[in-house]
Structures are given as structure tokens and as C-alpha cells.
N, C-alpha and C positions, 0 to 999 in steps of 0.2 A: 504494500500500500504506500501511497505517496503522501507525505506530510510537508506542508509549507512552513518554513521556520524563519522568523525574523530575529536575528541575533544582534545584540549591541556591538558596536565596533571593537570593544576590548576583548571580545571572545572570538577566537579564531578556531575553526573546525575544518579539518580536511575531509570530513564525511559529508559535508554539505555541497551539493552541486552548485554550479554557477548561478542557476536560476533560483536558488534558495530552497530547493526541495531535498528531502532525504527519504530513502526507501527503508521501510521497516516491515517486520513480519506482522501478520494479523494477530491481534490480541496484545500488542505491545502497549506498555503504559508510559506515562509521562516520565517516570523514573528510568525506564529503559532508554528513553530519548536523551535524558541527562547523561547517562552512561555512554551512549553511542557518540554524542557530541563532545564528551569529556568536559562538560560544564562544571566548574569548580563549586564546591559548597552547595550541593543541591537543596539542603534544607533551608538555607537562607535565600537562595535564588528563587525557590518555588513561590515565594510571596510576590516576586516581581515577574511572574510568568502567568500567561493567560492561554487558555485553549479556546479557540473560536471567540476570543475577546471576553471570556468569562473566567472567574477564578476557578482553579482546579487543583486538586491534591495530587501527590505523586502517584497514587494508585489509579488515577483516571486512565481508563482504557482509551487509546486513540483509535480513530476511524479514518478510513481512506478519505483524503481531501480536507482533513482538519488543518487549521492554522494555529501554530504555536508562536506566541510573541513574548519576547523578553524586554523588560523595561529597565532603564537605568535610574538610579536615584538622583543623578545629576543631570540637569537639563538647562538649557539656556532659553532666553526668550526676551 
């Protein structure tokens, strides 16, 4: 299944395709995505992460076409 991922600029992952998608097995969870992307400190970062623009826990099962967004604490404006 394909998952669209928006990572903040300070997190680099070689698992993410150029177009921002990652391929995962059916039944994968948000925690599995953290491991795959090697996102540091998953318990702290999960509060800054949304699945389809809604809060989600690490046990959230992902579905084909889901969008996972990470937000930073620092933003300008």
C-alpha cells in the first residue's frame, strides 16, 4: 500500500520516494512507519504527527492512500 508522508526538513529518510510516498505492507501501523523512516523519538514525535490530518496513536493501522504529516514546533510567520 502507498502512504503519502510529509516530513519536516530536519528529518531525512532514504525510504521515502521523490514524490513523498512510501510503500508498506497491509496492516502496518503508525509505529511501523516511524521505524521504517527511522524517525527519532517516536513517543515525543507522535504528538506532532497526524494521519489524514487527525490525531492518531502509534497503534493506528494505516490504509492505502493515507496521508501522514509531521509538524515542527518551530515555525515562522
